[in-house]
N, C-alpha and C positions, 0 to 999 in steps of 0.2 A: 504494500500500500504506500503510495506517495506520502512523504512526510507532511506536506501541507494539508492533505486530506485527513490524516490521522490527528493532527493538531486541531483542526476544525471540529472533528468528531469529539475529541476530549473536551474542548471548550463547550460544545453544545450539550454533551452529556452532563457536565458539571452544572450548567444552568438548569437543565431539566431536573436535577437533584437538589435544586435550591441553593446552589453555590454560585461563586463568581470566578471567572477566569480571564486571564489576559496574557498576551504574548510579550515577554520581556526581551527576547532577541529572535528575530526572524532569520531562519537559515535557508538552506537550499530547498526549493519546493519539492523536488523529487527524492533526493537521497540523504537529506540531512538527518543526523541523529537527533533524538528528542530527550531533553531533560525536563522533569516536572518538579517544581518547587511547590510543595504543599504547605500552606500557611495555617498555623493553628490560632486559637483564640488569643494567645499572648503576642501574636505577630511574629512568631519564630518559624523559620522554614525548615523543612525536611526535604532533602533532595533524593529523587528517584530517577533511576536510569534503567532502560531495558538492557539486560545482560543475557548472554546465552544461557540456556538451561543446561546445567552440567549432566542431567539425566537424559536429556534429549538434544544433543548438540546440533543435530540436523534440523531440528524444529526451529523455524524462524517465525516471528522475530525475537522470541525469548520472553522471559518474565521480567516484570518491573521489580526492582529491588532497591531498597534504601541504601544509599551510598554515603550520605553525609547528613548530619543534623546541625542546625545552628545553635551555637552555645550562647546563652543570654549575655554572658560576660564579654564575649568576643564577636559581636554581630558583624563587624566589618570583615572579619576573616572569611565568613561565608560568602559575602559579596565579592571579595577579592578572588576567592576560588572560582566563582562563576565567571568573573572577568578573564581569568587565566584560561579557563576552558574555551571561551569564545576566541581568545587570541590564538590558541593552538588549532582551533577548528571553526573557522568563520561560517561554515555551512550548518553549524549546530543551531537547533531550536531550543529556546528556554521558555517554558510557559509556567505561569504561577496560577495555582488553583486554591481557592479558599472554600472548603467544604468540610462538613463534620467528620466524615470517615472516608478519606480519599482512597485508602487501600481497598476497602470493600466495595465502594460504589463506583469507582472509576478505573483504578489500575488492575484490580483482580476481581471483576464482577463474577458473581456465581453463575 
């Protein structure tokens, strides 16, 4: 699935579940990787990335996995990490989702 289409689907699914989503960095429409920043009630972000499933490496695109959480004492370090990721991969998409249970409702729906 093209990245732009998947981003649109994630944003619409978030809205249909009562949440809010926005694009923080627009990447390549066809092949850009996607990072999801889930924001909690305290305004802290948790970063998810789709990584290959070790049990099924041939299955694409893989499962969403938490790769980083924002530390309240070091909020800027999280933003700096995202900036470094974009510098290394300008085709990367970063979207921010504010929703009660991002893992269950968006990233790993039943």
